C-alpha positions as CSV (number, residue, x, y, z in Angstrom):
1,M,8.2,-9.6,16.7
2,K,9.2,-11.8,13.7
3,R,6.4,-13.1,11.5
4,E,6.2,-16.8,10.6
5,V,7.2,-17.5,7.0
6,V,5.1,-20.2,5.2
7,C,6.0,-21.9,2.0
8,P,3.8,-20.5,-0.9
9,K,3.7,-23.9,-2.6
10,C,3.0,-26.5,0.1
11,K,1.8,-24.0,2.8
12,G,3.7,-26.0,5.4
13,E,1.2,-28.9,5.3
14,E,3.5,-31.5,6.8
15,S,5.4,-29.2,9.2
16,P,4.9,-25.5,9.7
17,N,8.6,-25.3,10.8
18,S,10.0,-26.6,7.5
19,V,11.0,-23.2,6.2
20,E,14.5,-21.8,6.9
21,A,16.4,-18.7,5.9
22,I,19.1,-19.4,3.3
23,G,20.3,-15.9,2.6
24,D,19.3,-12.3,2.6
25,S,15.5,-12.4,2.6
26,K,15.5,-15.7,0.8
27,Y,14.0,-18.9,2.2
28,K,13.9,-22.6,1.5
29,C,11.1,-25.1,2.3
30,F,12.6,-28.4,3.1
31,E,9.3,-30.2,2.5
32,C,8.9,-29.4,-1.2
33,L,12.4,-27.9,-1.8
34,T,11.0,-24.6,-3.0
35,E,13.2,-21.5,-2.7
36,F,11.3,-18.2,-2.4
37,K,11.2,-14.7,-1.2
38,P,8.2,-13.9,1.0
39,V,5.7,-11.6,-0.6
40,S,4.9,-8.4,1.3
41,G,1.7,-6.5,1.1
42,P,0.7,-3.7,-1.3
43,V,2.9,-0.7,-1.7
44,R,1.6,2.8,-2.3
45,V,2.8,4.5,-5.5
46,G,2.3,8.2,-6.3
47,M,2.1,9.4,-9.9
48,R,1.1,12.4,-12.0
49,I,-1.1,12.0,-15.0
50,S,-2.5,14.6,-17.5
51,A,-5.9,16.1,-16.8
52,E,-7.2,14.5,-20.0
53,T,-6.1,11.0,-18.8
54,N,-7.6,11.7,-15.4
55,D,-11.0,12.6,-17.0
56,W,-10.8,9.4,-19.1
57,L,-10.0,7.4,-16.0
58,D,-12.9,9.0,-14.1
59,N,-15.3,8.0,-16.9
60,K,-14.0,4.4,-17.2
61,S,-14.1,4.1,-13.4
62,Y,-17.7,5.0,-13.4
63,E,-18.6,3.0,-16.4
64,L,-16.9,-0.2,-15.1
65,G,-17.8,0.3,-11.4
66,M,-14.1,0.1,-10.5
67,T,-11.8,2.5,-8.6
68,K,-9.2,4.4,-10.6
69,S,-6.6,2.7,-8.5
70,A,-7.9,-0.8,-9.5
71,L,-7.8,0.3,-13.2
72,L,-4.3,1.5,-12.9
73,T,-3.2,-1.7,-11.1
74,M,-4.7,-3.7,-13.9
75,A,-3.0,-1.6,-16.5
76,V,0.4,-2.0,-14.9
77,E,0.0,-5.7,-14.4
78,N,-1.0,-6.2,-18.0
79,F,2.0,-4.1,-19.1
80,R,4.2,-6.2,-16.9
81,K,2.9,-9.5,-18.4
82,E,3.3,-8.2,-22.0
83,S,6.8,-7.0,-21.2
84,D,7.8,-10.3,-19.7
85,A,6.3,-12.2,-22.7
86,I,8.1,-10.0,-25.2
87,S,11.4,-10.3,-23.4
88,S,11.2,-14.1,-23.5
89,M,10.4,-14.2,-27.3
90,P,14.1,-14.4,-28.5
91,M,14.7,-17.5,-26.3
92,I,11.4,-19.1,-27.5
93,L,12.3,-18.4,-31.1
94,S,15.8,-19.8,-30.8
95,K,14.4,-23.0,-29.2
96,L,11.9,-23.3,-32.1
97,K,14.8,-23.1,-34.6
98,E,16.7,-26.0,-33.0
């Protein structure tokens, strides 16, 4: 059974059938003209960490009232944001010099 794809921007407010496939797992909403790939649910990732880091995570988890998984998710998301910001710096700097 194929799931219905809904535009993440306009949510198909005018017509729920306004989204069509335009390529390999890529869709286009003909209401707001947004092209997007549907977001799937969470994915399990396994990793090994040192015993010392695990102890630190246990303490932080207890201290903050968060699961270790939530702490690791936050850390990876923050790293991703920082990495994206740093990789766009040369373009920003070149535009500032113009």
